[in-house]
N, C-alpha and C positions, 0 to 999 in steps of 0.2 A: 404424447401425441396420440388422439383418439380420433375415429371418423364416424362416431356415433353421439346423438343427443337428442333431446325431445324438441320438437318442433311446436311453436304455438298452433293452437285451433285456427286462428285466423291469421296468415300471412300478411304484414304490412307492405305497402307501396313505399319503397324508399329510393325510388328512380330520381330524385331530385338531389340524392347525396352527392357530394364530390367524390370524384375518383382518384385514389391515390396511385393505383396501377390497374391496367387491363390485363386479363389472361385471355386465353382463347374463347372461354365460355363464362367467364366471372368477372367481377369488379370487386376490389377491395377497398373499402371506404372507411375512414377513421372512426372509431368506435366512440360513441357519446354517452354521457351519463344517463341519459333518457332511453338508453338500451338496456338499461340494467335488468328490467323485467323478463325481456327476450333472453337476456344472456342467462338469468336464474333459471328460466324453464328448461334450456338446453342442459346446463350444468346438473341440474337436479336429477336427470335421466340416470337410473341405477348403473347402467352400461357405462355412461360417460363419466359419472362419478368414480367410478372403480378405476377406469383407465387414467383419468386425472389425478386420482388419489384426493379427491376434494371432500371437504366435510360440510354437511348443509349449513348453510349460513342464511340469516333473513335477509330480505331485500334492502334494508336500510343500511345494513352492513356492507353489502356487495356495491351500493349506490357510494358510500362514503370511500371504498376502496377505489372503484373507478375514478372518482373526483381526485384522488390521491394520485394515482397512476397517470392520469392525462398531463398532470404538471410534472412528471417525472422524465429525467433524462435517460433513463435506464430501461424504458419498456415503451412498448408502441403496439397498441391494439386495433384490430380491423374486424369489421364485419364483412362477411363473404356474400355478395349478391349476385343475382343473375342479372342480366344486362336490363330486364324490365323491372328491377328493383326488389324483387322477392329475396329476402334474406334466408340464406341455407347455412349459415355457420359461422364461426368465428376463428380467428386466428391471431397470433402474437408473436411479437420478438421481444425477449425481456432477458433482464441479467447482461445488458450490454455492457462490456468492459473494454473501454476504448485504449487501456494500456496493453492488455493482453491481445485487443482486437478480437476479441469473441463474443458471441451471444448464444442464446437458446430460442428454440421455436417451440411453439404448440398450435394445435389445430382440432377442432371439434365441428363436425358435419352432422347435420340432421338426417335420421334414419331414412326418412322417405326420399332423400335427394343422393342417397350413395348409391354406387354402381354405375354411375354416369362419367366418371371421370373427373368429378369437380374437386375432388380433394388433391388429387395430383396437379390440377390447372392453378388452385389456389396456392398450393406449395410452390410450384415453378414461379408464379408471380410474385410470393413474399420472398423467395431467395433472390429474384431479379431486382425488386425494390431494394432489399438490404444491402446486397453487393453492390447494386448500381448506385447507391446513394449514400451510403455509409463507409467509412474506412475500417471495415472487418475482414479478418482472415479465414474465421473458423465459424460455421454455425453447427450448433449441436441439437438432438432431439432425442428424448428418453421415451421409451414406450414398454408396455409389460412385454417380457420375451414370449408370451403366447398370443401377443395380439398381432395376429397373420395378416390382416387389413392394413394395419398401419405400416408394418413392416414392409410389406409389398409396396405401398405408396411412396414411402422413404426412398427404397432401393430405386425404384423408378424416377424418382427425383435426382438420382446421384447420390444419395447419403450411402456412405460405408459403414457397415457395422463394425464396432471396434471391440466391443466385447459385452460382457454381462455383469451388473452389479447385482450379486447374490443375496436373495432374502433381504431386500432393501425397504420392503413396504409391507404395510398389513393391510388385508381386508376381509370382512366377515370372518374373523379369527384364524385366517392362514396368512402365510408369509408367501410374498412373490418376489420374483426375480424381474429386474427391469433392464432390457437392452439399451446400449448406448451407441447413438450413430452420429456421423458429422459429415459436412461438406465442406471443403477447402474452397477458397477463392479460386485456386488455378484449376481444380477441377470442375467448377462452376463456369469459368471461362472457356473450357475446352469442349463444352457440350455442344452438339451440333444443332440443337434445335433453337429457334428464333427467340431472342429474348423479348421480353413484354413491350418494350418500346419499338421492336421490330414488327410487331403484329398490326395487320391493317386495322383501321377505326371502323367500327359498325356503320353501315350507310344510316345518313340522316332520314329522317321519317317527315315526309312531306305534308305541311299542313293543307 
C-alpha cells in the first residue's frame, strides 16, 4: 500500500459514476477499462512504483490486464473520487480466497491530495464494503517497512502489524523489507466509528 502517485494534468469530472460505497469525504466507484490511462499515470510515479513494486508497462498491456481483472471473481478495483467527481486515487481488494476467507488490499493516492485524511477515509470505506458485502474474515496489507505514511494510515484504520518480511523486494539495486499488517472481521466490527452505510448522505443540490 502507498499513498503517493502522479495525478494527471487535467482532472476528469467523473461525478456521474455510480458509487459502490461512500466515505466521509470520498466515493469509491468501480474501475473501468477506460480508466487505464489515468491509472498508468499514477502508477508510473517513481515513489508509487517503488512502494507498489511495479515494473513500467505499456498502456495497452495495462488495458488488457484491466479487461481480464474486471471479469475476475478474485479482484475488485475502485477509483477514489471526491464528491464532485475529481479522481484522487485507486484502491483494490485482490487475491480473494473464499475458502480461507482472506483477501489483500492496496491503495494509491495522488500526491497533491495527501495530508487531508483521504487515504484513511478511502481505506475505511473499502474495509466497510469488503466486510459488509463479502464473507471474508481477514484483510491483509503490505507496505515497505520504511513507508511511515502508509503504516500510520493502516494503523489508524485498525490494521495490526504482524511482522516484517525481510529483504523481500529489490528496487534500484537495493533490497527492502516489507511490513505485513492485517485487520480481522471481529476487530472491524468492534470499531466505534460509523460504518459507511451509517454516514449521512450528502445534501441534494437544488436545480
